[in-house]
C-alpha positions in Angstrom: -3.8 -26.5 -63.3 -3.1 -23.9 -65.8 -2.1 -20.3 -65.0 -5.5 -18.8 -65.8 -7.2 -21.2 -63.4 -4.8 -20.4 -60.7 -5.6 -16.7 -61.0 -9.4 -17.6 -61.0 -8.7 -19.5 -57.7 -7.2 -16.5 -56.3 -9.9 -14.2 -57.2 -12.6 -16.5 -55.8 -10.6 -17.3 -52.7 -10.1 -13.6 -51.8 -13.8 -13.2 -52.1 -15.1 -16.2 -50.3 -12.7 -15.7 -47.3 -14.5 -12.5 -46.4 -17.5 -14.4 -45.0 -15.7 -16.5 -42.4 -13.2 -13.7 -41.7 -15.9 -11.3 -40.7 -17.9 -13.9 -38.9 -15.0 -14.8 -36.8 -13.2 -11.4 -36.2 -16.5 -9.9 -34.6 -16.2 -12.4 -31.7 -13.4 -10.4 -30.0 -15.2 -7.2 -30.6 -18.2 -8.0 -28.4 -16.8 -6.6 -25.2 -15.8 -3.4 -26.9 -19.1 -2.9 -28.6 -20.8 -3.4 -25.2 -18.8 -0.6 -23.9 -19.4 1.8 -26.9 -23.1 1.2 -27.2 -23.8 0.5 -23.5 -25.6 -2.8 -24.2 -25.8 -6.1 -22.3 -24.3 -9.2 -23.7 -27.7 -10.6 -24.9 -28.4 -7.4 -26.8 -25.0 -7.2 -28.5 -24.9 -10.9 -29.4 -27.3 -10.1 -32.2 -24.4 -8.6 -34.1 -23.3 -12.3 -34.4 -26.7 -13.8 -34.9 -27.9 -11.2 -37.6 -24.8 -12.2 -39.6 -25.5 -16.0 -39.5 -29.2 -15.6 -40.0 -28.6 -13.2 -43.1 -26.0 -15.7 -44.4 -28.4 -18.7 -44.0 -31.1 -16.8 -45.9 -28.8 -15.3 -48.6 -26.9 -18.3 -49.5 -29.4 -20.4 -51.1 -31.2 -17.3 -52.7 -27.9 -16.2 -54.2 -27.2 -19.7 -55.4 -30.5 -19.7 -57.2 -30.0 -16.2 -58.7 -26.6 -17.3 -59.9 -28.2 -20.2 -61.9 -30.7 -17.8 -63.4 -28.8 -14.5 -63.9 -25.1 -15.4 -64.1 -22.5 -16.2 -61.6 -19.9 -13.5 -62.6 -22.5 -10.9 -62.2 -23.6 -12.1 -58.7 -20.0 -12.5 -57.6 -19.1 -8.9 -58.6 -22.3 -7.3 -56.9 -21.3 -9.2 -53.7 -17.9 -7.5 -53.7 -19.5 -4.1 -54.2 -21.9 -4.7 -51.3 -19.0 -5.7 -49.0 -17.1 -2.5 -50.0 -19.9 -0.3 -49.3 -20.9 -2.0 -46.0 -17.4 -2.0 -44.8 -16.9 1.7 -45.5 -20.1 2.6 -43.8 -20.2 0.4 -40.7 -17.5 2.4 -38.8 -19.7 5.5 -39.3 -22.8 3.9 -37.7 -24.5 6.5 -35.5 -26.2 3.7 -33.4 -26.0 -0.1 -32.8 -29.1 -0.6 -35.0 -27.3 1.0 -37.9 -24.4 -1.3 -37.2 -26.7 -4.2 -37.4 -28.0 -3.0 -40.7 -24.6 -2.7 -42.3 -23.6 -6.0 -40.8 -26.5 -7.7 -42.6 -25.6 -6.0 -45.9 -22.0 -7.3 -45.4 -23.4 -10.8 -44.8 -25.5 -10.8 -47.9 -22.6 -9.6 -50.0 -20.2 -12.1 -48.7 -22.8 -14.8 -48.9 -23.2 -14.1 -52.7 -19.6 -14.8 -53.1 -19.5 -18.0 -51.1 -22.6 -19.5 -52.9 -21.3 -18.5 -56.4 -17.6 -19.1 -55.8 -17.9 -22.8 -55.3 -20.1 -23.1 -58.4 -17.5 -21.1 -60.5 -14.9 -23.6 -59.5 -17.1 -26.5 -60.2 -17.8 -25.4 -63.8 -14.5 -23.8 -64.9 -11.9 -25.9 -63.1 -12.6 -29.3 -64.7 -9.5 -31.2 -63.6 -8.4 -32.3 -60.0 -11.5 -30.6 -58.5 -10.7 -32.0 -55.1 -7.4 -30.3 -55.1 -8.9 -27.1 -56.3 -11.5 -27.3 -53.4 -8.7 -27.7 -51.0 -7.3 -24.4 -52.0 -10.6 -22.8 -51.3 -10.7 -24.6 -48.1 -7.5 -23.0 -47.3 -9.1 -19.6 -47.7 -12.3 -20.4 -45.9 -11.0 -22.5 -42.9 -7.7 -20.3 -42.7 -9.8 -17.0 -42.6 -12.2 -18.5 -39.9 -9.4 -19.7 -37.7 -7.1 -16.6 -37.8 -10.1 -14.3 -37.5 -10.0 -13.9 -33.8 -6.3 -13.3 -33.7 -6.5 -10.7 -36.4 -9.5 -9.1 -34.8 -7.8 -9.0 -31.4 -4.8 -7.3 -32.8 -6.8 -4.8 -34.8 -9.1 -3.9 -32.0 -6.1 -3.7 -29.5 -4.3 -1.1 -31.8 -7.1 0.7 -33.8 -10.5 0.0 -32.1 -13.4 -1.9 -33.4 -13.7 0.1 -36.6 -10.7 -1.5 -38.1 -12.2 -4.9 -38.4 -14.5 -3.5 -41.0 -12.0 -1.3 -42.8 -9.6 -4.3 -43.1 -11.9 -5.7 -45.7 -11.1 -3.0 -48.2 -7.8 -4.2 -49.7 -9.1 -7.8 -50.0 -12.3 -6.6 -51.7 -10.4 -4.4 -54.2 -8.0 -7.2 -55.0 -10.7 -9.8 -55.5 -12.8 -7.4 -57.8 -9.8 -6.6 -60.1 -8.8 -10.2 -60.4 -12.5 -11.5 -60.7 -13.1 -8.8 -63.4 -10.2 -10.2 -65.5 -10.4 -13.9 -64.8 -14.0 -15.1 -64.3 -15.6 -15.9 -67.7 -18.5 -13.8 -68.9 -21.8 -15.2 -68.2 -23.6 -17.2 -71.0 -26.1 -14.9 -72.6 -27.6 -17.4 -74.8 -30.4 -18.2 -72.2 -33.3 -15.8 -72.0 -32.9 -13.7 -68.9 -35.0 -11.9 -66.8 -34.4 -8.2 -67.7 -38.1 -7.8 -68.8 -39.8 -9.3 -65.8 -42.1 -7.3 -63.6 -41.5 -6.9 -59.9 -44.2 -9.4 -59.1 -42.6 -12.1 -61.4 -39.2 -11.4 -59.8 -40.8 -11.9 -56.3 -42.3 -15.2 -57.6 -39.1 -16.3 -59.1 -36.9 -16.0 -56.0 -39.8 -17.1 -53.8 -40.2 -14.0 -51.6 -43.0 -15.6 -49.5 -40.7 -18.6 -48.7 -37.8 -16.3 -47.9 -40.0 -14.2 -45.5 -41.4 -17.3 -43.8 -37.9 -18.8 -43.4 -36.6 -15.8 -42.0 -39.6 -15.3 -39.4 -39.2 -19.0 -38.3 -35.4 -18.6 -37.7 -35.7 -15.4 -35.8 -38.6 -16.1 -33.7 -37.3 -19.7 -32.9 -34.0 -18.1 -32.0 -35.6 -15.7 -29.7 -37.5 -18.5 -28.0 -34.4 -20.5 -27.6 -32.4 -17.7 -26.2 -34.8 -17.4 -23.4 -33.8 -20.8 -22.2 -30.3 -19.7 -21.4 -31.2 -16.3 -20.2 -33.6 -17.2 -17.4 -35.4 -20.2 -15.8 -38.7 -18.3 -15.7 -39.5 -18.0 -19.4 -41.7 -15.0 -20.2 -45.0 -15.3 -22.0 -43.6 -13.4 -25.0 -40.8 -15.9 -25.4 -43.4 -18.8 -25.6 -45.4 -16.7 -28.1 -42.3 -16.2 -30.2 -41.5 -19.8 -30.1 -45.1 -20.7 -31.1 -44.9 -18.1 -34.0 -41.5 -19.6 -35.1 -43.0 -23.3 -35.2 -46.1 -22.2 -37.1 -43.9 -20.2 -39.6 -41.8 -23.3 -40.0 -44.6 -25.6 -40.7 -46.1 -23.0 -43.2 -42.8 -22.6 -44.8 -42.5 -26.4 -45.4 -46.0 -26.6 -47.0 -45.4 -23.6 -49.1 -42.0 -24.8 -50.4 -43.6 -28.2 -51.3 -46.4 -26.4 -53.4 -44.7 -23.5 -55.0 -43.2 -23.8 -58.5 -40.1 -22.0 -57.7 -39.1 -22.7 -54.1 -36.5 -20.8 -52.1 -35.2 -24.1 -50.7 -36.3 -27.0 -53.0 -37.3 -29.5 -50.4 -38.4 -32.0 -53.0 -34.9 -32.2 -54.2 -33.8 -33.8 -50.8 -36.3 -36.7 -51.7 -35.1 -36.9 -55.3 -31.4 -36.9 -54.2 -31.1 -38.6 -50.9 -27.2 -38.7 -51.0 -27.3 -34.9 -51.2 -29.7 -34.9 -48.2 -27.3 -37.0 -46.2 -24.4 -34.7 -47.0 -26.3 -31.5 -45.8 -27.4 -33.5 -42.6 -23.8 -34.5 -41.7 -22.5 -31.0 -42.7 -24.9 -29.5 -40.3 -23.7 -31.8 -37.4 -20.0 -31.3 -38.4 -20.5 -27.5 -38.1 -22.2 -27.7 -34.6 -19.2 -29.7 -33.5 -16.6 -27.4 -34.9 -18.1 -24.0 -34.0 -19.0 -25.2 -30.6 -15.3 -25.5 -30.0 -14.5 -22.4 -32.1 -16.7 -20.2 -29.9 -16.3 -22.2 -26.7 -12.6 -22.5 -26.5 -11.9 -18.6 -26.6 -14.4 -18.0 -23.8 -12.7 -20.8 -21.8 -9.2 -19.2 -22.4 -10.5 -15.7 -21.4 -13.0 -16.4 -18.5 -11.6 -19.5 -17.0 -7.8 -19.1 -17.6 -8.0 -15.3 -17.7 -6.0 -14.7 -21.0 -6.2 -11.6 -23.1 -7.5 -11.4 -26.5 -4.0 -11.5 -28.3 -2.9 -14.6 -26.3 -6.1 -16.2 -27.0 -5.8 -15.6 -30.6 -2.4 -16.9 -30.7 -3.5 -20.2 -29.2 -6.5 -20.4 -31.5 -4.0 -20.3 -34.5 -3.4 -24.0 -33.8 -6.9 -24.5 -35.3 -6.2 -22.6 -38.4 -2.7 -23.9 -39.0 -3.7 -27.5 -38.8 -6.7 -26.7 -41.2 -4.2 -25.1 -43.7 -1.7 -27.8 -43.6 -4.1 -30.7 -44.0 -6.3 -29.1 -46.7 -4.0 -29.7 -49.7 -3.1 -33.2 -48.4 -6.9 -33.8 -48.1 -7.4 -32.7 -51.6 -4.9 -35.2 -53.0 -6.2 -38.0 -50.9 -9.7 -37.3 -51.9 -8.8 -37.2 -55.6 -7.6 -40.7 -55.4 -9.9 -42.4 -52.8 -13.0 -40.4 -52.8 -14.5 -38.3 -49.9 -15.9 -41.1 -47.7 -12.6 -42.4 -46.0 -11.5 -38.8 -45.1 -14.9 -38.1 -43.7 -14.8 -41.2 -41.5 -11.3 -40.3 -40.2 -12.6 -36.8 -39.6 -15.4 -38.1 -37.4 -13.0 -40.2 -35.4 -10.8 -37.2 -34.7 -13.6 -35.0 -33.6 -14.6 -37.8 -31.2 -11.1 -37.8 -29.7 -10.9 -33.9 -29.7 -14.3 -33.9 -27.8 -13.0 -36.3 -25.2 -10.0 -34.0 -24.7 -12.4 -31.2 -24.0 -14.0 -33.3 -21.3 -10.6 -33.6 -19.6 -9.7 -29.9 -19.5 -9.4 -28.3 -16.2 -8.7 -24.7 -15.1 -4.9 -25.5 -14.8 -4.7 -27.9 -17.6 -1.3 -27.7 -19.5 -1.6 -25.4 -22.5 -0.4 -28.2 -24.8 -3.6 -30.1 -23.9 -5.7 -27.2 -25.2 -3.5 -27.0 -28.3 -4.0 -30.7 -28.9 -7.8 -30.3 -28.9 -7.6 -27.5 -31.2 -5.1 -29.3 -33.6 -7.4 -32.4 -33.8 -10.3 -30.3 -34.6 -8.3 -28.3 -37.1 -7.3 -31.5 -39.0 -10.9 -32.5 -39.0 -12.0 -29.3 -40.3 -9.5 -29.5 -43.2 -10.7 -33.0 -44.1 -14.4 -32.0 -43.8 -14.0 -28.7 -45.8 -12.8 -30.7 -49.0 -14.7 -34.0 -48.3 -18.1 -32.6 -47.7 -17.8 -30.2 -50.8 -16.7 -33.1 -52.9 -19.4 -35.4 -51.7 -21.8 -32.6 -52.6 -20.6 -32.2 -56.0 -20.8 -36.0 -56.6 -24.3 -36.2 -55.4 -25.7 -33.1 -57.2 -26.7 -32.7 -60.9 -24.6 -30.0 -62.6 -27.6 -27.9 -63.6 -28.6 -27.2 -59.9 -25.2 -26.9 -58.4 -25.7 -23.1 -57.6 -28.9 -24.0 -55.6 -27.2 -27.0 -53.9 -24.2 -24.9 -52.9 -26.5 -22.3 -51.5 -28.3 -25.1 -49.4 -25.0 -26.6 -48.4 -23.8 -23.2 -47.0 -27.1 -22.8 -45.3 -26.4 -26.0 -43.5 -23.2 -24.6 -42.4 -24.9 -21.6 -40.9 -27.7 -23.6 -39.2 -24.9 -25.6 -37.6 -23.2 -22.5 -36.4 -26.5 -21.0 -34.9 -27.2 -24.3 -33.2 -23.7 -24.4 -31.8 -24.0 -20.9 -30.2 -27.4 -21.8 -28.8 -25.9 -24.9 -27.4 -23.0 -23.1 -25.7 -25.6 -20.6 -24.3 -28.0 -23.0 -22.9 -25.3 -25.1 -21.2 -23.4 -22.1 -19.7 -26.1 -19.9 -18.7 -24.9 -16.6 -17.4 -21.4 -17.9 -16.3 -18.9 -19.7 -18.3 -17.3 -22.3 -16.0 -15.0 -25.4 -16.3 -18.0 -27.9 -15.4 -20.1 -26.3 -18.1 -17.2 -26.6 -20.7 -16.8 -30.3 -19.6 -20.5 -30.8 -20.1 -20.3 -29.3 -23.6 -17.4 -31.8 -24.3 -19.7 -34.7 -23.3 -22.4 -33.5 -25.7 -19.9 -33.0 -28.4 -18.6 -36.5 -27.8 -22.1 -38.0 -28.3 -22.5 -35.9 -31.4 -19.3 -37.0 -32.9 -19.9 -40.7 -32.3 -23.1 -40.3 -33.9 -21.5 -38.9 -36.9 -19.2 -41.9 -37.1 -22.2 -44.1 -37.3 -23.9 -41.9 -39.8 -20.8 -41.9 -42.1 -20.5 -45.7 -41.9 -24.2 -46.2 -42.5 -24.1 -43.7 -45.4 -21.3 -45.7 -46.9 -23.4 -48.8 -46.8 -26.3 -47.2 -48.4 -24.3 -45.6 -51.2 -22.5 -48.9 -51.8 -25.8 -50.7 -52.4 -27.0 -47.9 -54.7 -23.9 -48.0 -56.8 -22.7 -44.5 -55.8 -19.0 -44.0 -56.3 -17.4 -41.8 -53.6 
């Protein structure tokens, strides 16, 4: 890899790390935000869900926009949005305004994640798996060390600091990106003369609206399952609206000329479909542990935020160590062997979770985190490589957006899974039950990986 590509990797890496960093740092700020804004946990949890919902919506949109309007432009605009939201969020006069700035931050970081992968796909043409492993270091490392960084910042400088800490990363990424990302191709006719109506049609505004309504209302309905056994009528109504919106969304996407999520592409490229299904399942497994383990350590073992963050570093360090190894392995052998090994490791890690007790030795906790960390490093490179191999180059921006939407759908489902199992009180028994469910999902992932290998072998796909 030449020097220019290395600087390109750095500029993209500093940008895309802001999404997982901010989605993970906030987890240790929940208790503090409850105190500041006098809210219960259910209300304050929307600071998390709003970020994931906005990311799930924004990533395919921005991937599509990057294909149409230029990747460099979208990446730089995303950095500006993160800069503005990070400056204004600490000044929020109310929790509602904090949610607004959080959503803007999510959209900005989503622009960089969706576009960053496509930039590397196009401009780094040799040893792409190794290049992806470098990005995986930024992504998985930021997500894993986020709780520790957030805990330290909040302990010394209060919750405002988890927004302000973005500023130096945004500034550095903007300067590097301005110098290293090649200018967008201006040979294609672009959209500067389009009317607002044509713009809305081009990005499929009705599809975006239907998808958002479906996601939010279904989430409200599902959240009622964990909050009370006596589900209120309005929760049922919300769930019904969500189902209707989802059905309407699917019908709309199949008919429109410029779909928000090109559902027909899933039929045209079944290998890409399998990649996204597996990626959703992988993220349910990973984030169930990522969100569940800190709560187990704090509420069951009564550790503080800093000590919890230190133990959670095992997850990030193992991901960081294995990512470059995974890149070299996948460059030589393709993604399939790494993905199968990853599924086996997650099965083992889930079994370890089942065995955890209130007084289990700390090294058992670290073992579970380390196993999932290695698995995460393998998945980060393997899944992205599998996506590239199964997707035509001309739709890689859209495919990257869909791919990252699968990530956030998995994240949202993992949070719901924890809430439904635990109810109001986090307990050892509940955590063990979560481990049982994760084991079943991990075993299913093994069979899916093996079955997918058989199908791709028959079709002549070379992983």
